[in-house]
C-alpha positions as CSV (number, residue, x, y, z in Angstrom):
1,M,-65.6,94.5,-182.9
2,L,-69.4,93.2,-183.0
3,I,-72.0,95.2,-180.1
4,H,-75.4,95.3,-179.7
5,S,-77.4,98.1,-177.6
6,P,-80.1,97.3,-175.8
7,D,-82.9,96.2,-177.5
8,G,-86.6,97.1,-176.5
9,G,-86.4,93.4,-175.6
10,I,-84.7,93.7,-172.5
11,G,-87.3,96.1,-171.6
12,K,-89.7,93.4,-171.5
13,V,-88.3,90.9,-168.6
14,V,-90.6,89.9,-166.0
15,P,-89.4,88.8,-162.7
16,S,-91.3,85.3,-163.4
17,K,-89.2,84.8,-166.8
18,F,-85.8,85.2,-165.1
19,K,-84.7,81.9,-165.2
20,E,-85.5,80.8,-168.7
21,W,-84.4,84.3,-169.7
22,L,-81.0,84.5,-168.1
23,Y,-82.0,87.5,-166.0
24,D,-81.1,87.9,-162.6
25,D,-83.0,91.6,-162.0
26,T,-85.5,93.8,-164.5
27,V,-83.4,96.7,-165.6
28,H,-84.9,100.3,-166.4
29,I,-83.5,100.5,-170.2
30,A,-83.7,104.0,-170.7
31,Q,-80.6,104.5,-168.3
32,M,-79.2,101.0,-169.5
33,R,-78.5,102.6,-172.9
34,R,-77.1,105.8,-171.4
35,E,-74.8,103.5,-170.2
36,Y,-73.9,101.1,-173.0
37,N,-73.9,104.6,-175.2
38,E,-70.3,105.6,-172.9
39,Y,-69.5,102.0,-174.1
40,I,-69.8,102.5,-177.9
41,K,-68.4,105.9,-177.6
42,L,-65.4,104.5,-175.8
43,L,-65.2,102.3,-178.5
44,L,-65.3,104.2,-181.3
45,Y,-62.7,107.1,-180.0
46,F,-59.7,103.8,-180.0
47,L,-61.6,101.8,-183.3
48,D,-62.8,104.2,-185.2
49,P,-62.0,107.5,-184.1
50,G,-63.6,109.4,-187.3
51,K,-66.9,108.4,-185.9
52,I,-67.0,110.9,-182.6
53,E,-67.7,114.0,-184.6
54,Y,-70.9,112.7,-185.8
55,I,-72.0,111.4,-182.4
56,N,-70.9,114.6,-180.5
57,A,-72.9,116.2,-182.2
58,F,-76.4,114.2,-182.1
59,E,-75.5,113.5,-178.2
60,E,-75.4,117.9,-178.4
61,K,-78.4,117.8,-180.2
62,Q,-80.6,115.1,-178.7
63,K,-79.6,115.9,-175.4
64,D,-82.8,114.8,-174.0
65,K,-82.7,111.3,-175.3
66,A,-81.7,107.7,-174.0
67,Q,-80.8,106.6,-176.9
68,P,-80.0,109.5,-179.8
69,D,-80.5,108.5,-183.3
70,C,-77.0,108.0,-184.3
71,Y,-76.8,105.0,-181.9
72,K,-80.2,103.3,-183.0
73,P,-79.1,100.6,-185.4
74,G,-82.2,100.7,-187.3
75,H,-82.3,104.9,-187.7
76,P,-81.3,106.4,-191.3
77,D,-79.0,108.7,-188.5
78,Y,-77.3,105.4,-187.2
79,F,-73.6,105.8,-187.3
80,N,-72.8,103.0,-189.5
81,S,-68.9,102.4,-188.5
82,D,-67.3,99.7,-190.4
83,K,-65.6,98.8,-187.0
84,V,-67.8,99.1,-184.5
85,L,-70.8,96.9,-186.1
86,D,-74.0,96.1,-184.3
87,V,-75.7,92.7,-185.1
88,Q,-78.8,94.4,-185.6
89,H,-77.3,96.7,-188.4
90,L,-75.6,93.5,-190.0
91,L,-78.7,91.4,-190.3
92,Y,-80.4,94.6,-191.6
93,R,-78.1,94.8,-194.0
94,V,-78.5,90.8,-195.0
95,L,-81.8,91.2,-195.2
96,Q,-82.0,94.0,-197.4
97,N,-80.8,93.5,-200.6
98,N,-81.9,89.2,-201.3
99,D,-85.5,88.6,-201.3
100,V,-84.9,84.9,-201.3
101,L,-82.5,85.1,-198.1
102,R,-85.0,87.0,-196.6
103,R,-88.0,84.5,-196.7
104,R,-85.7,82.0,-196.0
105,I,-84.5,83.4,-192.4
106,I,-88.4,84.1,-192.0
107,A,-88.8,80.6,-192.5
108,A,-85.9,79.7,-190.4
109,V,-87.0,81.5,-187.6
110,C,-90.4,80.6,-187.5
111,A,-90.2,77.2,-187.6
112,W,-87.5,77.3,-184.8
113,E,-89.4,78.9,-183.1
114,G,-92.6,77.5,-183.8
115,V,-94.8,80.1,-184.6
116,S,-98.2,79.7,-187.0
117,F,-97.8,80.1,-190.5
118,A,-100.4,83.0,-190.2
119,T,-97.9,84.5,-188.1
120,E,-95.1,83.6,-191.4
121,R,-97.2,85.2,-193.1
122,K,-97.3,88.4,-191.3
123,L,-94.0,88.3,-191.2
124,D,-93.4,87.9,-194.8
125,A,-95.7,90.7,-195.3
126,I,-92.9,93.5,-193.6
127,Q,-91.1,95.1,-196.5
128,D,-89.2,97.3,-194.4
129,A,-86.2,95.2,-193.8
130,A,-85.1,97.4,-190.6
131,V,-88.6,96.8,-189.4
132,L,-88.3,93.0,-189.5
133,T,-84.9,93.1,-188.4
134,N,-86.6,95.0,-185.3
135,V,-89.0,92.0,-184.8
136,L,-86.6,89.1,-185.3
137,I,-84.6,90.5,-182.1
138,T,-87.1,91.9,-179.9
139,G,-90.0,89.6,-180.6
140,V,-92.4,92.7,-180.9
141,L,-94.6,93.3,-184.0
142,K,-95.7,96.9,-183.7
143,S,-98.4,98.0,-185.0
144,A,-99.2,100.0,-188.3
145,E,-98.8,103.6,-185.8
146,G,-95.7,102.1,-184.4
147,N,-97.1,101.4,-180.7
148,W,-97.2,98.1,-179.0
149,G,-98.2,95.7,-180.4
150,E,-97.7,92.2,-179.8
151,F,-95.3,89.1,-178.9
152,V,-94.8,87.2,-181.9
153,F,-91.3,85.4,-180.3
154,A,-89.9,86.0,-177.1
155,P,-87.7,88.4,-177.1
156,L,-83.7,87.9,-177.0
157,P,-82.4,89.7,-173.6
158,N,-79.0,88.7,-174.2
159,L,-78.3,89.4,-177.1
160,I,-76.5,92.4,-175.4
161,F,-73.4,89.9,-174.8
162,T,-72.4,88.9,-178.5
163,R,-68.7,87.5,-177.0
164,D,-71.6,84.2,-176.8
165,I,-72.7,84.0,-180.2
166,G,-69.3,83.2,-182.0
167,I,-65.5,83.3,-181.7
168,V,-63.2,84.6,-184.7
169,I,-59.9,82.4,-184.6
170,N,-57.5,84.3,-186.5
171,N,-59.4,84.3,-189.9
172,H,-62.2,82.0,-189.2
173,I,-65.2,82.0,-186.9
174,L,-66.2,79.3,-184.8
175,L,-70.1,79.8,-184.5
176,S,-71.6,78.9,-181.0
177,N,-74.3,76.7,-180.1
178,A,-76.3,77.9,-177.6
179,A,-77.0,76.0,-174.2
180,T,-80.0,77.5,-173.7
181,A,-83.5,77.6,-175.6
182,A,-83.1,81.3,-174.8
183,R,-79.9,82.1,-176.7
184,E,-80.5,79.5,-179.8
185,R,-82.8,82.1,-182.4
186,E,-78.9,84.4,-181.3
187,S,-77.5,81.4,-182.6
188,L,-79.2,80.7,-186.0
189,L,-79.3,85.1,-186.6
190,M,-75.6,84.7,-186.3
191,K,-75.5,82.0,-189.0
192,F,-76.8,83.7,-191.6
193,I,-74.8,86.8,-190.5
194,S,-71.8,84.6,-191.3
195,F,-72.5,83.1,-194.2
196,Y,-74.1,85.7,-195.5
197,H,-72.2,88.8,-194.7
198,L,-69.0,88.4,-192.8
199,F,-67.7,85.5,-194.1
200,E,-69.8,85.2,-197.4
201,K,-67.1,85.5,-199.9
202,D,-65.0,82.6,-197.5
203,R,-67.6,80.6,-196.2
204,G,-65.4,77.6,-195.5
205,K,-63.8,79.5,-192.9
206,V,-66.7,79.4,-190.9
207,I,-66.6,76.6,-188.0
208,E,-69.8,75.2,-187.0
209,I,-70.1,72.3,-184.5
210,S,-73.4,70.0,-184.1
211,E,-75.1,67.3,-182.3
212,S,-74.0,64.0,-183.5
213,S,-75.9,62.1,-186.3
214,D,-77.3,59.1,-183.4
215,F,-77.9,61.8,-181.2
216,F,-81.5,61.8,-181.6
217,L,-81.4,58.0,-180.8
218,L,-80.7,59.4,-177.3
219,D,-82.9,58.8,-174.6
220,E,-83.5,61.8,-172.1
221,K,-80.8,61.3,-169.6
222,E,-78.4,61.0,-172.1
223,Q,-79.2,63.8,-174.6
224,Q,-78.4,66.2,-171.5
225,Y,-74.7,64.0,-171.0
226,Y,-73.8,64.2,-174.3
227,K,-75.5,67.8,-175.0
228,T,-73.1,69.6,-177.5
229,S,-73.3,73.3,-176.9
230,V,-70.3,75.9,-176.4
231,E,-70.6,79.9,-176.3
232,G,-68.2,82.8,-176.5
233,G,-67.6,83.5,-173.0
234,D,-65.8,79.8,-172.5
235,V,-63.5,80.3,-175.8
236,M,-60.8,82.7,-175.4
237,M,-57.9,83.5,-178.4
238,I,-55.6,84.0,-175.8
239,A,-52.5,84.2,-178.3
240,P,-52.0,83.8,-182.1
241,K,-51.4,80.1,-181.7
242,H,-52.9,79.0,-178.3
243,L,-56.9,78.7,-177.6
244,L,-58.3,78.2,-174.5
245,I,-61.8,76.5,-173.8
246,G,-64.3,76.3,-170.7
247,C,-65.8,73.4,-169.8
248,S,-68.6,75.0,-167.7
249,E,-72.5,75.4,-167.1
250,R,-72.4,76.2,-170.8
251,T,-69.7,74.8,-173.0
252,T,-69.9,70.8,-172.9
253,P,-67.1,68.1,-173.2
254,S,-68.6,66.9,-176.3
255,A,-68.6,70.5,-177.8
256,I,-64.7,70.7,-177.0
257,D,-64.1,67.3,-177.9
258,E,-65.4,68.5,-181.8
259,I,-63.5,71.9,-181.4
260,I,-60.4,70.2,-180.7
261,H,-60.9,68.3,-183.8
262,S,-62.4,70.7,-186.4
263,V,-59.7,73.5,-185.2
264,F,-56.4,70.7,-185.5
265,R,-57.7,69.5,-188.6
266,N,-57.9,72.9,-190.0
267,S,-54.4,73.7,-190.7
268,E,-54.9,77.2,-191.9
269,T,-56.7,78.3,-188.5
270,G,-53.2,78.6,-187.1
271,I,-53.6,77.1,-183.4
272,E,-51.3,74.8,-182.0
273,K,-52.1,74.4,-178.7
274,I,-55.5,73.8,-176.8
275,S,-55.8,75.0,-173.2
276,V,-59.0,73.4,-171.5
277,I,-60.2,73.9,-168.5
278,K,-63.1,72.8,-166.4
279,I,-64.6,75.5,-163.7
280,P,-67.9,74.6,-161.1
281,K,-71.6,74.6,-162.9
282,S,-72.6,77.6,-161.4
283,R,-74.7,80.7,-162.0
284,A,-71.6,83.0,-160.7
285,I,-69.1,81.5,-163.0
286,M,-70.6,80.8,-165.8
287,H,-68.4,81.0,-168.3
288,I,-64.2,81.1,-168.4
289,D,-64.4,84.7,-168.2
290,T,-66.1,85.4,-165.6
291,V,-63.1,84.0,-163.8
292,F,-60.1,85.9,-165.6
293,T,-59.0,88.3,-168.4
294,H,-56.1,89.3,-169.9
295,V,-55.0,92.4,-169.1
296,R,-51.6,92.9,-170.3
297,K,-48.9,90.6,-171.8
298,D,-47.6,90.2,-168.2
299,T,-50.7,91.0,-166.6
300,W,-54.4,89.3,-165.7
301,V,-57.3,89.6,-163.2
302,L,-58.4,86.4,-161.3
303,F,-61.2,85.5,-159.4
304,G,-58.8,84.2,-156.3
305,K,-61.4,81.4,-155.1
306,M,-60.8,79.8,-158.0
307,S,-56.9,79.8,-157.9
308,E,-55.4,78.2,-154.6
309,Q,-57.1,74.6,-154.6
310,V,-57.1,73.2,-158.2
311,T,-56.0,69.7,-158.6
312,Q,-53.6,68.8,-161.1
313,A,-55.0,66.1,-163.8
314,K,-53.0,63.7,-164.2
315,N,-51.0,62.7,-167.3
316,D,-52.5,60.2,-169.6
317,Q,-52.0,59.2,-173.3
318,Q,-55.2,57.7,-174.1
319,Y,-57.8,60.0,-175.8
320,S,-60.6,58.3,-173.5
321,Y,-58.8,60.2,-170.9
322,Y,-60.0,63.3,-171.9
323,L,-64.3,62.8,-171.4
324,H,-63.9,60.7,-168.6
325,F,-61.6,63.8,-167.2
326,L,-63.9,66.2,-168.3
327,D,-66.9,64.1,-167.7
328,K,-65.8,63.9,-163.6
329,E,-68.2,65.9,-160.9
330,V,-66.1,68.9,-159.5
331,P,-67.9,70.6,-156.3
332,A,-69.6,73.6,-157.2
333,D,-67.7,75.9,-154.4
334,Y,-65.6,78.0,-156.3
335,E,-62.2,76.2,-155.2
336,T,-61.5,73.7,-158.0
337,A,-60.7,74.1,-161.6
338,E,-58.7,71.3,-163.7
339,I,-56.5,72.1,-166.9
340,L,-55.8,69.5,-169.9
341,R,-53.3,70.5,-172.3
342,F,-54.1,69.6,-176.1
343,Y,-51.1,69.8,-178.5
344,K,-51.6,69.3,-182.5
345,P,-49.2,66.6,-183.8
346,L,-47.3,66.2,-186.6
347,K,-50.0,65.4,-189.8
348,D,-48.4,61.3,-190.5
349,V,-48.9,61.1,-186.6
350,Y,-52.8,61.9,-187.0
351,E,-53.4,60.7,-190.1
352,A,-51.7,57.1,-188.4
353,S,-53.8,57.4,-184.9
354,K,-56.7,60.1,-185.4
355,N,-56.1,61.0,-182.1
356,Y,-53.9,63.6,-180.5
357,R,-50.7,64.0,-178.6
358,Q,-51.8,64.9,-174.9
359,D,-49.5,66.7,-172.3
360,I,-50.3,68.1,-168.7
361,S,-47.3,70.2,-167.7
362,Y,-46.2,69.7,-164.4
363,T,-45.1,73.5,-164.3
364,I,-49.3,73.9,-164.7
365,K,-50.4,74.1,-160.9
366,G,-53.3,75.6,-161.5
367,L,-54.9,78.9,-163.3
368,E,-52.4,81.0,-162.1
369,G,-50.0,78.5,-162.9
370,L,-51.5,78.9,-166.9
371,L,-51.6,82.2,-166.8
372,R,-48.1,82.3,-166.0
373,S,-47.2,79.9,-168.4
374,I,-48.8,82.0,-171.2
375,S,-47.3,85.5,-170.2
376,I,-44.4,83.2,-170.4
377,E,-44.4,81.0,-173.4
378,D,-46.8,82.8,-175.3
379,Y,-45.4,86.3,-175.1
380,G,-42.1,86.0,-173.7
381,V,-42.4,87.9,-170.6
382,P,-40.0,86.9,-168.2
383,E,-41.4,84.6,-165.0
384,D,-40.7,87.2,-162.6
385,E,-42.5,89.8,-164.0
386,V,-45.8,88.4,-164.6
387,K,-48.6,89.8,-162.2
388,I,-51.6,88.7,-161.0
389,I,-54.7,91.3,-160.0
390,Y,-57.3,89.4,-157.8
391,S,-60.5,90.2,-157.5
392,G,-61.8,92.3,-154.6
393,N,-57.9,92.4,-153.9
394,N,-58.4,89.3,-152.8
395,V,-60.4,90.0,-149.9
396,F,-63.4,88.7,-148.6
397,P,-66.2,89.3,-148.9
398,Y,-65.4,92.0,-151.8
399,D,-63.8,89.1,-153.8
400,E,-66.9,86.9,-154.6
401,R,-69.5,91.0,-154.4
402,E,-67.2,91.9,-157.2
403,Q,-66.5,89.3,-159.2
404,W,-70.7,88.8,-159.2
405,T,-70.4,92.4,-161.1
406,D,-67.7,91.2,-163.6
407,S,-64.5,93.0,-161.8
408,C,-62.5,90.1,-163.3
409,N,-64.8,90.5,-167.4
410,L,-62.6,93.3,-168.3
411,L,-62.2,93.8,-172.2
412,A,-58.5,94.9,-173.4
413,L,-58.7,97.7,-175.9
414,K,-55.0,97.5,-176.9
415,D,-52.3,96.1,-174.5
416,G,-52.3,97.3,-171.1
417,V,-55.9,99.2,-172.1
418,V,-58.9,97.3,-170.2
419,V,-62.8,98.9,-169.9
420,G,-64.4,97.5,-166.5
421,Y,-67.4,98.7,-164.8
422,D,-67.1,101.6,-162.0
423,R,-68.5,99.9,-159.0
424,N,-65.7,97.1,-158.0
425,D,-63.5,99.7,-156.0
426,E,-61.6,96.9,-153.9
427,T,-60.4,95.6,-157.0
428,F,-59.1,98.7,-158.6
429,K,-57.1,99.0,-155.8
430,G,-55.1,95.9,-156.4
431,F,-55.0,97.3,-160.4
432,Q,-53.4,100.7,-158.4
433,A,-51.1,98.8,-156.6
434,K,-49.6,97.2,-160.0
435,G,-49.1,100.4,-161.8
436,F,-52.4,100.9,-163.5
437,N,-54.1,103.9,-164.0
438,I,-58.0,104.3,-163.3
439,I,-60.5,107.0,-165.0
440,R,-63.9,107.2,-165.8
441,A,-64.8,106.7,-169.2
442,S,-66.7,110.7,-169.3
443,E,-63.7,112.1,-167.7
444,L,-61.7,110.2,-170.9
445,F,-64.0,111.9,-173.5
446,K,-63.0,115.3,-171.4
447,K,-59.4,114.8,-172.1
448,F,-59.8,114.0,-175.8
449,E,-61.6,116.8,-176.6
450,N,-59.3,118.8,-174.8
451,K,-56.9,117.6,-177.0
452,E,-54.9,117.1,-173.3
453,L,-54.4,113.0,-174.6
454,T,-55.4,111.2,-177.9
455,P,-56.3,107.4,-177.6
456,A,-52.5,106.2,-179.3
457,Q,-51.6,107.7,-175.6
458,V,-53.3,106.1,-173.0
459,T,-51.3,103.5,-171.5
460,N,-51.5,101.0,-168.1
461,T,-55.2,102.3,-167.9
462,L,-58.5,100.6,-166.3
463,I,-61.1,102.7,-168.0
464,L,-65.0,102.8,-166.1
465,L,-68.2,102.4,-167.6
466,P,-71.0,103.5,-165.6
467,S,-73.1,100.0,-164.3
468,A,-75.9,100.7,-162.7
469,E,-78.3,99.2,-164.7
470,L,-75.6,97.4,-167.2
471,S,-73.9,95.4,-164.5
472,R,-77.8,93.7,-163.4
473,A,-77.7,91.9,-166.8
474,R,-75.1,89.8,-165.4
475,G,-72.1,90.5,-167.8
476,G,-69.4,92.8,-168.1
477,A,-67.4,94.6,-170.8
478,H,-65.7,91.4,-172.6
479,C,-69.1,89.7,-172.8
480,M,-70.3,93.1,-174.8
481,S,-67.6,92.7,-177.1
482,M,-67.3,89.8,-179.9
483,P,-63.7,90.9,-181.7
484,L,-63.3,90.2,-185.0
485,L,-59.9,91.5,-185.8
486,R,-57.3,91.0,-183.1
487,A,-54.2,93.5,-183.6
488,K,-50.5,91.3,-183.9
489,I,-48.7,92.2,-180.2
């Protein structure tokens, strides 16, 4: 699992930069770190329990610290798991042992950010890889005494949402292409991490998408129309052979077009079908993982405003229909979603036509129909056993209030065990009605420590994280994780 602990850059967000830096509020960084530490600890319990004793010892020794040293990616006492990995720690490892690569990264970032050559020389003079990593992420170059220094770049306050910087598709990785300038440096850093660490020994498994070769010839309006951007919150490896892609505020038709071609052309990805879901372009539902997530083979959580009044696209065998379908305007009233499905063709068909067979299943009437079909077709769940839990228990105004605080953005640690925020009370009632247990992460830790329970024994449970500050950043437990390896279920 790839994560990123809240760094100092988040503490530099000011109200005048909310829109540009994609935040809706300032956060209390110390409290945010305390909340995020519970998230890390929960991940370690389920993914790398051997690190828990080490973490607990530091928490006991450094009770007064908002972020004990064991949680700091650049600190010598960092817990350094090979199952729960921090972007900052991976970038540090890339920078640490290769001086030529270090200079390439500095030059690339400085060129991307348009800084002066003098600034580039300052960064090149930094020999401590941990210090350099911190600068490249936070944007702050501290003084020699370690005090507040100067901004050399803008911070990356959204890097906490690692889901968006890449998507592991079975044994491949699809690199994101950020939709906004505020996240472009994240995409650049993830490219270096992927090519020079995660997939260094098999770079052919890295899938990149980019603008068309003649994109620069288009005028400004056309460039906005044909922009190629994709973020991981819009791409779900929902089953071993099935990929979901959202066409949203952040993921464009041209990006989806290229992803479909890239994934289907590569037989090693293992993907046989791709479902495309168009949702309104709205800050409240910026990615499809803010609309629904998978809880268990037979269970989903869904924002009800996107479920009932869904228009179904008509079947058309012409490939050009795909882009036409995606370019239609959808009213931003949360009540319309459109679904199109692509199937991988036989090789001889593809070679003959350079096209894909398309099919709109008439059994799929909207998002609920799509989710039910996945449970039935991909996981073998009997039709009458598929369950859908709704944000706010599908009662206004709780449905919209709790969707805003990520009631639908849950991370599945395993089948039926999911993580969410502790503030979505009405949604919890929906979980309880479907037979799920609700427990706070802190209470679960006590049960683990008292030997009352083990992670393997936890089933059908929604685990709650403290969220007074985390929820202000507009992303939930699903957004704060990028799975690297998935269990076969």
